[in-house]
C-alpha positions as CSV (number, residue, x, y, z in Angstrom):
1,M,105.4,10.7,57.6
2,V,108.8,10.8,58.9
3,R,111.4,8.6,57.0
4,Y,114.7,7.6,58.1
5,C,117.3,6.5,55.7
6,V,119.1,3.6,56.6
7,F,122.7,2.8,55.0
8,S,123.8,-1.1,55.3
9,G,125.7,-3.7,53.8
10,S,124.7,-5.7,50.7
11,S,126.4,-8.7,52.5
12,S,125.0,-10.1,55.6
13,G,128.1,-10.2,57.6
14,R,129.9,-13.0,59.2
15,S,127.7,-13.0,62.3
16,P,123.9,-13.8,62.5
17,I,123.7,-10.7,65.0
18,F,124.0,-8.2,62.1
19,A,121.1,-9.8,60.4
20,E,119.1,-9.9,63.6
21,A,119.8,-6.2,64.6
22,A,118.6,-5.4,60.9
23,E,115.4,-7.1,61.4
24,R,114.8,-5.7,64.7
25,L,115.4,-2.1,63.5
26,G,113.0,-2.7,60.6
27,H,110.5,-4.0,62.8
28,A,110.9,-0.9,65.4
29,L,110.7,1.6,62.5
30,A,107.3,0.0,61.0
31,E,106.0,0.0,64.7
32,A,106.8,3.5,65.4
33,G,105.2,4.6,62.3
34,I,108.4,5.6,60.6
35,G,109.2,4.9,56.7
36,L,112.1,3.4,55.6
37,V,114.6,5.0,52.7
38,Y,117.2,2.4,51.5
39,G,119.1,1.5,48.5
40,G,116.6,-0.7,47.2
41,A,118.5,-3.9,47.0
42,S,117.1,-7.4,47.9
43,V,120.6,-8.7,49.2
44,G,122.3,-8.5,52.5
45,L,121.3,-6.3,55.3
46,M,119.6,-4.2,52.7
47,G,117.0,-6.7,51.6
48,I,116.8,-7.8,55.5
49,I,115.7,-4.6,56.7
50,A,113.4,-3.9,53.8
51,D,111.6,-7.1,54.3
52,A,111.1,-6.5,58.2
53,V,109.5,-3.0,57.6
54,Q,107.3,-4.7,55.0
55,S,106.4,-7.6,57.1
56,R,105.1,-5.1,59.8
57,G,103.1,-3.0,57.2
58,G,105.6,-0.2,57.2
59,E,106.3,2.2,54.0
60,V,109.6,1.6,52.2
61,I,111.1,3.3,49.5
62,G,114.1,2.0,47.5
63,V,116.4,3.9,45.7
64,I,118.8,2.0,43.2
65,P,120.8,2.9,40.3
66,R,119.8,1.3,36.7
67,A,123.1,-0.7,36.5
68,L,122.4,-2.4,39.7
69,V,118.7,-3.3,38.5
70,E,120.1,-4.9,35.7
71,K,122.7,-7.0,37.7
72,E,119.2,-8.2,39.4
73,V,119.8,-7.1,43.0
74,A,116.9,-4.8,43.0
75,H,114.2,-5.7,45.6
76,K,111.1,-7.2,43.4
77,T,108.4,-6.6,46.0
78,L,108.7,-3.2,46.9
79,A,105.6,-1.0,46.1
80,D,108.0,2.0,45.7
81,L,111.2,1.4,44.2
82,R,112.8,4.4,42.2
83,V,115.3,3.9,39.6
84,V,117.9,6.5,39.1
85,E,121.2,6.7,36.5
86,T,123.8,7.2,39.0
87,M,125.1,6.7,42.6
88,H,125.2,10.4,43.0
89,Q,121.5,10.9,42.0
90,R,120.7,7.8,44.4
91,K,122.4,9.6,47.4
92,A,120.5,12.7,46.5
93,L,117.2,11.3,46.5
94,M,117.8,9.2,49.5
95,A,118.8,12.3,51.4
96,E,115.9,14.5,50.0
97,L,113.4,11.7,51.1
98,S,114.5,11.3,54.5
99,D,114.5,12.9,58.0
100,G,117.5,11.1,59.7
101,F,120.3,8.7,58.7
102,I,121.2,5.5,60.5
103,A,124.1,3.4,59.4
104,L,123.9,-0.6,60.2
105,P,127.0,-2.5,59.8
106,G,128.5,-2.5,56.3
107,G,131.4,-1.9,54.0
108,L,132.9,1.0,52.0
109,G,129.5,2.2,50.7
110,T,127.8,2.3,53.8
111,L,130.7,4.1,55.4
112,E,130.8,6.6,52.5
113,E,127.0,7.3,52.6
114,L,127.0,8.1,56.3
115,F,130.0,10.4,56.3
116,E,128.7,12.3,53.2
117,V,125.5,13.1,54.9
118,W,127.3,13.8,58.5
119,T,129.6,16.3,56.3
120,W,126.6,18.0,55.1
121,A,125.0,18.3,58.5
122,Q,128.4,19.6,59.9
123,L,128.4,22.1,57.2
124,G,124.9,23.2,57.9
125,Y,123.3,22.1,54.8
126,H,120.8,20.3,56.8
127,G,119.7,19.6,60.4
128,K,118.8,16.0,60.3
129,P,120.2,13.4,62.7
130,C,123.0,11.0,61.8
131,A,123.4,7.8,63.7
132,L,125.4,4.4,64.0
133,L,123.5,1.3,65.3
134,D,126.6,-0.2,67.0
135,V,125.7,-4.1,66.8
136,G,127.8,-6.2,68.9
137,G,130.5,-3.4,69.1
138,F,131.0,-3.3,65.3
139,Y,131.7,0.5,65.1
140,Q,133.7,0.8,68.4
141,S,137.1,1.1,66.6
142,L,135.6,3.7,64.2
143,T,134.5,6.0,67.3
144,A,137.4,5.5,68.8
145,F,139.4,6.9,65.9
146,L,136.9,9.7,65.5
147,D,137.9,10.6,69.2
148,H,141.4,10.3,68.1
149,V,140.5,12.6,65.2
150,V,139.0,15.3,67.7
151,A,142.2,14.9,70.1
152,E,144.2,15.9,66.9
153,A,142.0,19.0,66.5
154,F,140.7,18.1,63.0
155,L,137.1,17.7,64.1
156,K,135.3,20.0,67.0
157,P,133.8,17.8,69.8
158,I,130.5,19.7,69.1
159,H,130.7,17.9,65.7
160,R,131.7,14.7,66.9
161,D,128.7,14.9,69.4
162,M,126.1,15.0,66.4
163,L,126.9,11.2,65.5
164,I,124.4,9.3,67.6
165,V,125.4,6.0,68.4
166,E,123.4,3.4,70.4
167,R,123.2,-0.2,70.5
168,E,119.3,-1.1,70.7
169,P,117.1,0.0,67.8
170,T,114.5,1.4,70.5
171,Q,117.0,3.6,71.9
172,L,118.3,4.8,68.6
173,L,115.2,5.9,67.4
174,A,114.6,7.6,70.7
175,A,117.7,9.5,70.4
176,L,117.0,10.3,66.8
177,R,113.6,11.9,67.7
178,A,115.1,14.0,70.3
179,Y,118.1,15.3,68.1
180,R,118.6,18.9,67.9
181,A,121.5,20.1,65.4
182,P,124.0,22.2,67.1
183,Q,124.6,25.7,66.0
184,A,128.4,26.0,65.7
185,T,130.3,26.8,62.5
186,K,132.8,23.9,61.1
187,W,136.0,25.9,61.1
188,I,138.5,25.3,63.7
189,A,140.9,28.0,64.5
190,A,144.5,27.4,63.8
191,T,146.5,26.8,67.1
192,P,149.2,29.1,68.1
193,A,152.8,28.4,67.4
């Protein structure tokens, strides 16, 4: 079975469009027969997407550190909740179980998780797709900044283009299915003086 890891906020955010997008993505995953791997929490967008996948009979695997279980944020209705000791173990297991990565709106943890797996892809450690679901333009400033990073020669255009950005779940899933990892090295040659 194909499984995608979804990184998302432990908050639902200010606008209801974020929760609606998490639910729509969860339904789309289940209807496409794609399993969900996520951070194992019951709160925020994390809980919403897990509930949405489960409501349509889809597979959900939660991965959560023991410290968060003890804070009572673990999702209690998952058939497959894996408890690990550290955040590093959490991220490693989520990556191992997944065939691709999607970021819904979220905060520092969401961004850190996405950038880590995207960096691994850039370095050739895996060939799995990485994507943003740009709900209501949430990621527009970030994608503009990434274009700036390319313009300043800290990122190759081919590696910038590795990050899939779509606004709708169905188009996002189609782009993930069509993804082929580029064959290019990370290193950028120094510009002549």
